N, C-alpha and C positions, 0 to 999 in steps of 0.2 A: 744388191748393187747391179748385178747383171741385168735383172728384170727392169730396173729403172733405166739403165742405159739403152736396153732394147726398145722401150717405149719412146725414148728420146729420138732414136734413129727412125722409128716408124713415123713419128710426128714430122720430122724433117723431110720425110719421103712421101709426103701426101699424094703427089701425082701417081706414084707407084701404088700406093694403097688404094686409090680410087679405081685403078685398073684391075687389081687382083681381088678386091673384096666385093663379092656379089651383092651382099645386102646394102653396102654403102653405095655401090654403083646404081642400084635400083632407086635408092633415096635421091641421089643427085639427078638421075634421069627424070624422075617424077617432078622434081623441082623445076628442071629446065622445060619439061613438057608444059608445065603450068606457069611458065615465066610471065606470060602476058596477064594471066589471072592474078599473079602475085603483084605485078606492077599496078594493076587496077586496084587491088585491095589497099596498096600503100597510098594510092592517090585519094582513096575515099575512106579514111579511117573512121570518120564520124558516124558512118552508117552502122558500124559494128557494136555500138553501145547506145543504150537508151538514156537520154537526159530527162530530168523531171518535167512533168506537165503540171503547172501551177494554176489554180483557179482563184481569182480575186473577186471579192464582193464589191458592192457599190460604194463602200467606204474606203476602198483601196487596200483592204487587208486580205491576207491569204486565208482561205477557209478549207481548201482541200489540195492535196498533192498526190500525184499519181507517179509512182516509180517503184522499181524493184531494187535498183542500184542508185545510191545518192552520189551525184556528180555535180560539180560546179567548175567547168573548164575555165582556164585563165590563159591570157597571153603571157609570154615570158616577161614582158615589162611589168605585168601586174604581180609577179611573184617576187617577193623580197630577195635581194642579193644573197642574204645569209642563208636562205633556204636552198638556193642553187648551190652555194659553196659547200653546204653540209653534205649534199648528195654526191657532189663530185669528189670531195675529199674522202668520203667513206666508201664510195662504191666504185669510183673510176678516176683515179688521180690523173691519168693520162688521157682523159676523155677528148680533149681538144687536139691531141696529137696522133692518135691511132686511126686506122682506116675502117673501123667497125669492130675489130677484135684486137686484142693485145697478145702478141705471140709469147712474150716473156711470161705473162700471167698464165697462159695456157700451159706452158712448159712446167711452171711451178705446180699447177693443179695436177698434171699428169704424173709428175714425180710423187706428189703427195698421195694420189690415189693408188699408185702402184704398190705402196706399202700395205694397203688394206685390200688389194685385189678387187677394188670397186671404183665406180666413177661417182664419187660423192662430192668432191670439191669442185666448184664451178670455174673460177677464174674468169667470170663473165664481165664484159664491159656494160655500160649503160645501154649502148645500142643493142647488144645481145639480149639483155634483159627485156628491152622493149619488144624485140622480135619474139622472144619467148612468150611474153604476155599476149601478143596479138595472134601469132600464127602457129605456135608449137605447143606441145605438151611439156609438162615438167619432168618427163622421163629422163633419167640420167644415164644415157648410153653414149658411146662414141659416135654411133651412127647419127643420132639426133643432134649431137654437138656439131658434126660437120655440116649438116643442113642449116643449123643455126648460123654458122660462119658465112655460108653462102648468102643467106637472107640478110645478114648484118651488112655484108659488103654491098648488096643491092640497095639497102636502105640508105647507106651513106652516100651512094651515088645519086639517089633521088632527092635527098634533103640535106641542108647544111646542118652544122652542129647545133645551132640554137633551136632550129625546128625540132630536131630529135630530142633535145633536152626538154623542150616544151611538151612534146607528146609523152615523154617518159614521166614527167611530173604530173601530168593530167591523167595518166592511165595506171599508175601504180596503185596497188591495193592496200588500203589502210584499215582493214578489218571491218567487221559489222556491216558488210555490203556497201562500204564507202570507197569510192575510187577518186584518185586525184587529190593533190594537196589542197586545192581550193575547197573541195568537198569535205576534206578532213577538218579544215578550219571551221567551217560553218556547222559541221556535225558535232564535233567535240567541244567547241567553245561558243557556237552560235554567233560568230563574228567573222567578217571577211578577213582573209589572211593579212591584209595590210594593217589591220588593227590589232594583230597579235603581237605580244612581246617576243623578243628573240628567244627567251626561254620556252615559251609556248610553241614557237615554230620548231625548235629543236626537239621538243617533246613529241609532236606529231610526226616529225621526220624519223623518229626512232621506230615507228610501227612497221613500215613495209619490208624491212629486212627479214622479219618473221611474223606475219600478221596474227598468227595464233598465239605465239609465245609473248608477243608484245601488244596484245589486245589490252588497251588501258582500262576497259570496263571489267576485265577479269584479272588482269595481272598488272595493276598499276605500278607496283614497286619495281617490277622487271622493266617496264617501259621507262620509268624514271632513271633506273640505273643505266640503261642504254643511252638515254638522253645525255647523261653526264659523260659517258664515254665518247659520244659524238662531239660534245663541246671540247673535250680534251684533244680529239683528233683535229678539230678546227683550229684550236690554239697552236697545235704542233705544226700545222700547215702555214701558219702566219696570218690566217684570215681574221683572227681576233687575238687579243692578248690573253695571257694566262689570268690576268686580273679580271678581264671581262668574263672569261669562262667561269671563274669562281663566283662572280656575282650572279651570273645566269643560273648556275647550279643551285644557288641558295634560294632562288625565287620559288615561292610556293605555287604549285600548279593546282588550280581548281577547275575541274571539268564542269561544263554546262551543256549537257548532251541534248541534242535536238530530238524531239519526238515528231514522228510523221503526222502531219496535220490531216485529219479526216473528219471534218465537221460537216453537218448537214448533207448526209448521203442522199436524202430524197431529192435535193436540188442538184448536187454534183453529178449524180447518175444521169439525170436528164441533160445536163450541159454537155456531157460527152456524146450523147445521142444527137443533140442538136448540132454539135460540131460536125458530125458525119453528114447531116443534111446540108449544112452550110458549105462544106467542101464539095459535095455532090452538085450543089447549085452553081457555085462559082467556077468549078472546073469542067462543067458540061456533062457530068455523069447523069444528072437528073434528066436532062433532055434526051440523052442517049437511051436511058432506060425506058422513058415514055414512048420512044419510037422504035424500040427493039421489036424484031419480027418473030422471035422465038424465045423459048425458055433458055435454050443453050446460050443465045446471045446475051440475055439478061445475066446469066450466071457468069459469063466472061467479064461483062462490064462491072459487076459487083466485085469480082476478084481484083480487077484493076483499082477500083475504089479502095478496097481493103488494103492493097499494097501502098497506095498513096497515104492513107491514114496512118499506117504503121510507120512509114518514113517520117511523117510529121511528128509522131510520138517519139521516135528515136532521136530526132534532132532537138527535141525539147520545145515546149510551148508555154506561153503565158496567156491565159484566157480571162479576159476582163468581163465580168458579168453584172447583172442587175440585182443580184441577191440582196434582199433586205434582211440581214441576219437576225435582228431583233424580232421582226415579224415572223420569219420562218420558225424561230424558236417558240414564239408565242403560239402560232398555229399548231405546230406539232404537239406541244404539251397539252393544250386545251382540247384539241380534237381527240387525241388519244384518251384523255380522261373521260370524255363524254361517251366514247365507244365502249369503255369498260373492258372486262376480261373475257368476254365471250368471243364468238367467231364473226360477229358483225364487223364488216370492213367499210372503208370509205376512201374516196379520192377527192382531191380539191386542187384548184388552181386560182391564183390571184394575179391580175394584170393591172399595171399602173395606167390610168386613162390618158395621162399626158404623154408619156414616152412610149406606150404600148409595149412595155417590157414586163416580163414575168418576174415578179418579186418574191413569190412564195409558191411552193408546191407541197401537197400532201399525198404521199404514195401509198399509205396504208399503215395500219397498226403493226408494231414490231418489225418495222422495215429495216433491212440491212442492205448495204451497198450492193448494187447489181441484182437484187431480187426483182421479181415481177413488179413493175412500177405501174400501179393502178391509174395514176393521173395521166400518163401518156400512152400506156400499153393496154389498159383495161377498157376495151370496147364493149359497150352495152347499149341496148335499145334506149333511146332518150325519151320516149313517150311524148307527152304534151309539151315538154321543154323545147321540142324541135319545131313546134307550130309557129312561133314568131318568125323564124327564119325561112321555113318552107311554105308557109301559108299567108300569114297576115301582112308581113312587110312586102312581099311581092304583090299581094292584092292591092294594097294602098298605092304602091309604086306604079301600077299599070291601070288603075281605074281612078275615077273621081270620087269614090266613096270615102266616108269619114267614119270614125268610131260610133257615130250616132246613126249610121245607116242600118237598115233592117236586114236581118238574115233569119231564116227559119231554123228551128232546132228540132224538128220532127224527124222521123225515120227517113233515111236517104241511102240509096244504093247507086253505085256506078258499076255496071256489069254485075258480077257476083260478089263484089266487095260491099258489104252492108254492115258497117260498124254500129255499135250501140253507144249511147251516152253512159257515163258513170251511173251505176245503179239501175240501168235500163230505163231511165226516165225519158219522156218525150216532152218536147217544148214546142210552142208555137213561134210566131214571129217575135224576135227580140233584137235590141240594138247589138251591133257587133261587139260593143264594149262588154255587154253582159255575157255574150257567148264566150268571149275571151276570158272574162273574170272567172267563170265557172267551168271553163275548158270543155265546152260542148263539142263532142267529136263529130256529130252529124253536121253541125254548122261549119266546122273547119273543112270537112270534105266538100261541102257545097262551094265554099270560097276557092278551094284548091282547084276544083273542076273548072271554075270560072277563069282562073289564071292559066291553067293548062300545065301539064307535066313538064313539057320542054321549057316553057318560060320560067317556071318555078326553079328548075334545075340550072337554068342559065345564071341564076343568082347564087344558088348553093355551090355551084362549081367554082365560084370565085374565092371561096374560103378554102381552108386546108384540112378538109375531112379526108383522111388518108385511107379510110376503109369503106367508103361509099363506092359501090360498084354499079355496073351498067344495069343489072336487074333490079336495082333500087329505084329506077325511074318508073315508079308505079304509084298508084293511088294510096297505097298503104303508107307511103312516105309522109303524107299529110298529117299522120298521127304519130310519126316517129317510128314507124315499122320499117326497119332496115335489115339487110342481110346480116351484117356484122355489128352495126351500131357506130357509136362515136365515143370519144373519151372526154373526160371532164375538161382537159386542157383545150381540146378542139372546140368544145361548146363555148367555153369562156372566150376563146379567141374570136369566134364568129360573133358573139354578143358585143364585142367591142365596136362593131359597126353601128350600134345604137347609141354610141357616145355622141357622134356628130355626122353619121352617115358615111364616114371614110373608113377604110380598112387597110391595114398592112399586117402581115404575119407577125404575131406576137413572138418575141424572142427573149431568150435569157442572155445571149452572148452580145456584148457590145463590140468587142474586137478581139482578134487573135494575133499575137505577135510572136516572132522568133525570139530566141534567147538574147539577141543583140538589140531587141526593141523594134525591129522592122515590122510594120503591120502587114500581115498576110491576108487576113479575111475580116470582113464585117458585112452585116446585112444591109441591103438597100432599105432606105427609110421612106421612099416615095409612097404616098398613099393612094389607093384606088377609091374613087367615090362610088359607093354601092347604092346608097339610098339618098333621095332628095330631102331637103329640109322638112318638107311636108310629111313625108313618111316617118322621119325621125321623131317629129313632134307627136304624131299619132301613136307610134310605138311606145314612146316614153310615157305617154298618158296611160296607155293600156297596162304597161308593166307596173306603173305606180298604183293603179287601181287594184291590181291583183293583190298587192301588199296591204292596201288599205281595207279592201272589202271582200277579197276572194280567197283562193287557196293559199295565198302567200301570207295570210295573217299569222303573226308570230315572228315574222322577219322584221328587224328594226335596225336603225343606224342613226348615229348623231349627224350624219351628213345632211347637206341641204337637199339631196335627192336620194330616193331609194325606189327601185323598181325591180321586179323579178317575175319569173314564171316557174311553176312547179311541173313535175312530170312523174307519172306513175305508169309502169308497164303491166302487161297482163299477169294476173295471179300475184300481183304485188311483189314482183321479184326485184324491182329496181325503184328507188326513189331519187328524184333529181330536184335541184334548184339551181337556176342560173339567173343572173341579173347584174345590176350595177348601181353604184352610188356616184356621187360627183367625183370621187377619187379613184375608185377601183371597179373593175369588172371581175366577176368570179363565177365559178360553177362548182357544185358539189354533188357527188353521187354516194349513195349508201346501198349496201347489199351484201350478199355472201359470195365468196369465191366460187362455191358450188351453189348456183341459184336455188332459192327456196322462197316460199311465201313469207312476206313480212306484214301481213294484214294486221296481226296483233300489235305491231309497233306503230301503226299509222297515227294513232291518237297522241303518241309521245312527241311527234314532230321532231325527230332527231335530226333530220336533214336541215330543218329550219335553224336549229341550234348551232349546227356546224357551219351553216352559211353565215350566221351572225358573227361567228368567230373570224371567218375569212375576211369579213368587211370591216373589222375593227381596226 
């Protein structure tokens, strides 16, 4: 009894205790020293937790979600009154009366704790619980409790009661990495809270008091028992009648637990990378990086971009995309089946000709989310598949020649660069169409030399080849000889210019919105006219001829048009096919992650078969 009375006197003498207790004084001084930081944190609570990033396909359905914690924040008006009343009645009956802490409740807790010589009973208000969730540990000491009182008083000065209750209901932990009553409703029942019955609301309201003990996935009966006690408490407070409580307790609770949506990782992984490019473009980071004078400056700019991306993720996003889910599933299944069980790999990309949107991506066999993505990260030498872009289209664009014009196919050197034709064969004068059909290297170099390196690259630089560097401005580029190479997606993207001569960066993202629906970002859709109608006509003729009579034989489509170009690199390390139909533009690469000769596979035309799948 003496001990209890002593604690009571100490509590009533808080100012004295602050002066004489070294540890507590340190705690309070620290809080005061960081008062400005505390106020700032209170003003910006949303930055401290991450909301879901949701990816939507072209049919308006969710196909991927990115989150560690499941949250669905609500306004107080969106939270049913009975949910608010349950928490107030059970956690803090005097919520609308106190100044952040309830002195009588603290006294009861101190007296109760004195009997066990520990600080186990809380006596915490809703405001104190919110402070503890945000700023403090769950350590049960009197020092931490005093800091909690200080923070609670500060919070009550910053926000009104409704705002504090809203934050509390949105930030309480509902077990299984679920935060907030809105998140709990959609996680445990897959319905918005407004559609839950009163019994279901009371059921999820039972969880936060002890999320481990009342985890409904493990301890359903205990959760149900607490739900019934909460309903009794609500009836005792007069919020509902005893008859209502009896009715709600009798209702059968059936969980419908949400599974995290993680479909089509080949596509979703790319979308998140494209988001980074989109933000960099719209926020000026891309221009700043291009004009950076040093590696240190680039590093700082990238760090700023990373910070902005992280903030966007934390605030939650909805990303609307062009994914065609049925085609993506079709391409993944059939391409993987053709590749078989060995180490042979592939990459592919499909772009819709009308919208210039990416509708399907193939990242490689046995792909898992965030693995190395061969479609947009796998740079390889493109071989002859690069010739239409680097040689033939610029040649037609800058001269009066036609596919019937003559070019020589014999030996030819520019300086020390002396390429050979496939098989070492030499040819005389042939129509350009024949040289293109059979991919004569010496003819391509002759035409490239006529165009000139600078002119050829003035066209190539208008596309989005991210790995082409200054030293690629060389004659070897005429045959696809590059320092790092290109990706399947980049090649398909550039080939879209052969649809009608116009070009815009092919994208997967239609728009990015905040959680409230506000549009944040979208790509510009204005197109750049790269090729004249004459050049487009000639190039489509040449590409169609390759399929009908040349190295593209074996490529087929039910479309009204089909044209393509193959590519093979030195020692048969890479096989390519890029082209288009009336509906799609696509590119495919096959090879090994550790390059090796595929000469024995040439006759099987595996890349032709994969290309046919992409164009279906």
